[in-house]
C-alpha positions in Angstrom: 356.6 222.8 79.0 355.2 219.4 80.0 352.4 218.1 77.8 350.2 215.2 78.7 348.7 213.7 75.5 345.7 211.3 75.4 343.8 209.6 72.6 340.8 207.1 72.7 339.5 207.6 69.1 340.7 204.2 68.0 341.0 200.8 69.8 344.3 202.0 71.2 344.1 203.7 74.6 347.2 205.8 74.6 349.0 208.4 76.8 352.3 210.2 76.7 354.3 213.0 78.2 356.4 215.5 76.2 358.7 218.0 77.8 358.9 220.3 74.8 362.0 218.6 73.4 361.2 214.9 73.4 358.8 212.2 74.6 359.7 211.3 78.1 357.2 208.5 78.6 354.5 206.8 76.6 352.1 203.9 77.0 349.5 202.3 74.7 347.1 199.3 75.0 344.7 198.1 72.3 341.3 197.2 73.7 338.3 198.7 71.9 335.9 197.9 74.8 337.8 199.2 77.8 338.7 202.8 77.1 337.2 204.0 80.3 339.0 201.4 82.4 342.4 201.8 80.8 343.0 205.5 80.3 343.6 206.7 83.8 346.0 203.8 84.6 347.9 204.7 81.4 348.2 208.3 82.6 349.4 207.1 86.0 351.9 204.8 84.3 353.6 207.5 82.2 353.7 209.9 85.2 355.3 207.2 87.3 357.8 206.3 84.5 358.8 209.9 84.2 359.0 210.4 88.0 356.6 213.3 87.8 353.3 214.3 89.4 350.2 215.3 87.6 350.4 218.9 88.8 353.7 219.2 86.8 351.7 219.1 83.6 351.4 222.5 81.8 349.1 221.5 79.0 346.8 218.7 77.8 346.7 217.4 74.2 343.8 215.2 73.2 342.9 213.4 69.9 339.5 214.7 68.7 338.9 211.9 66.2 337.3 211.1 64.0 336.2 208.1 66.0 333.3 206.2 67.4 331.2 208.2 69.9 331.6 205.9 73.0 335.4 205.7 72.9 336.1 209.2 71.7 334.2 210.9 74.5 336.3 209.1 77.2 339.5 210.9 76.1 337.8 214.2 75.6 336.1 214.2 78.9 339.2 213.1 80.7 341.2 215.9 79.0 338.6 218.5 79.9 338.6 217.3 83.5 342.4 217.4 83.8 342.4 220.9 82.3 339.9 222.3 84.7 341.4 220.6 87.8 345.0 221.8 86.9 344.0 225.1 85.4 346.0 224.4 82.2 345.0 224.7 78.5 343.5 221.8 76.6 344.5 221.4 73.0 342.8 219.3 70.4 344.4 217.5 67.5 342.9 215.4 64.7 343.7 211.8 65.4 344.4 211.2 61.7 347.1 214.0 61.9 348.7 212.1 64.8 349.0 209.0 62.6 350.2 211.0 59.7 353.0 212.5 61.8 354.4 209.0 62.3 354.6 208.6 58.5 358.1 210.0 58.3 359.3 207.8 61.2 357.8 204.4 61.8 356.2 204.1 58.4 359.1 205.6 56.4 356.8 207.4 54.0 358.1 210.3 51.8 355.7 212.3 49.7 351.9 212.1 49.4 350.0 209.4 51.3 346.6 208.5 52.9 345.6 207.8 56.5 342.6 205.5 57.1 341.3 204.2 60.4 338.5 201.7 61.0 335.1 203.4 61.2 333.2 200.1 61.5 330.1 199.5 59.4 332.5 198.6 56.6 333.6 202.2 56.4 336.9 204.1 57.1 337.7 207.5 58.5 340.3 208.9 56.1 342.2 212.0 54.8 344.9 212.7 52.2 348.3 214.2 53.1 351.0 216.0 51.2 353.5 215.0 53.9 353.7 214.1 57.6 352.7 217.6 58.7 350.3 218.8 55.9 346.8 217.5 55.5 345.2 218.2 52.1 341.6 217.2 52.7 339.1 217.4 55.5 338.6 214.1 57.4 335.8 212.1 55.9 333.9 208.8 56.4 333.3 206.6 53.4 333.1 203.0 52.1 336.6 201.8 50.9 335.1 200.7 47.6 334.0 204.3 46.8 337.5 205.7 47.2 340.2 206.1 44.5 343.5 206.9 46.2 345.6 206.4 43.1 347.9 203.8 44.6 349.2 206.1 47.2 350.8 204.6 50.3 348.3 204.3 53.2 348.6 203.8 56.9 346.2 202.9 59.7 343.9 200.1 60.6 341.4 201.0 57.9 344.1 200.7 55.3 345.2 197.3 56.6 341.6 196.0 56.6 340.9 196.8 53.0 343.9 195.8 50.8 341.9 196.1 47.5 341.5 199.8 48.1 344.8 200.3 49.9 347.3 198.0 48.2 350.3 199.8 49.8 349.1 199.7 53.5 351.7 200.2 56.2 352.0 200.3 60.0 351.4 201.9 62.5 347.9 200.5 62.8 346.7 202.9 65.5 347.6 206.4 66.7 350.1 206.9 69.5 349.9 209.7 72.1 353.6 210.1 71.6 353.0 211.2 68.0 350.2 213.5 69.0 352.4 215.1 71.8 355.3 215.5 69.4 353.2 217.2 66.8 351.5 219.5 69.3 354.9 220.5 70.8 356.2 221.3 67.4 353.2 223.4 66.5 353.1 225.2 69.8 356.8 226.1 69.5 356.1 227.5 66.1 353.4 229.7 67.5 350.6 227.9 65.7 347.1 227.8 67.2 345.8 224.3 67.9 342.2 223.0 67.5 339.6 223.3 70.2 339.1 220.0 72.1 335.8 219.2 70.5 334.8 215.8 69.1 334.9 215.0 65.4 332.3 212.3 65.0 331.4 212.7 61.3 328.2 210.7 61.7 325.4 210.1 64.3 326.0 207.7 67.2 324.9 204.1 66.8 322.4 204.3 69.7 319.2 206.1 68.7 315.6 206.4 69.9 313.4 203.9 68.1 311.2 205.5 65.4 308.0 204.2 66.9 309.0 205.0 70.5 305.9 205.7 72.6 306.3 208.3 75.3 304.3 207.4 78.5 303.8 210.3 80.9 301.6 210.3 84.0 298.2 212.0 83.7 
């Protein structure tokens, strides 16, 4: 097994390789405006670091969000393209689940917690977890002031942005492809079926046709 994991659902452009036992290479760079520019160089960097070629990859893992339309589609389209070109399966994983998986490691969280990422418009994408591997609620988008998390620990950029709602906010701020790859490898080894690589937007894109738009067609 050699999984290539990608995620562009947050400001972090992140890629990693996992050989079924451990992460062999990982790279992340935070830049919310350059997903399209940074993703392929990130993939090239992890392949070079591991001393491997792209055709050695046996599966693609991609974060499906929730996330903003523009950034999210970069990772999904890249994953689909790699899958078609290499003839390998493409697996989707909720980006929030990738952050949650890091809870037992980098964040050191035991027991229930919340993951919240920045959804812009003064909102957060969020979900509640029983532990690092078990999500209790479907991903949602809400204003922080409307949430009552009961003082649970929280992780992610959304939690760090709104301390009144998330008083026990912790790192990591953004998802890493290394966590996504590790979670995917664990689930695949257990014979679990992963999600389809389809975007989880939760709301309509920012760009819309004006309400009073006048269509002009030739006579």
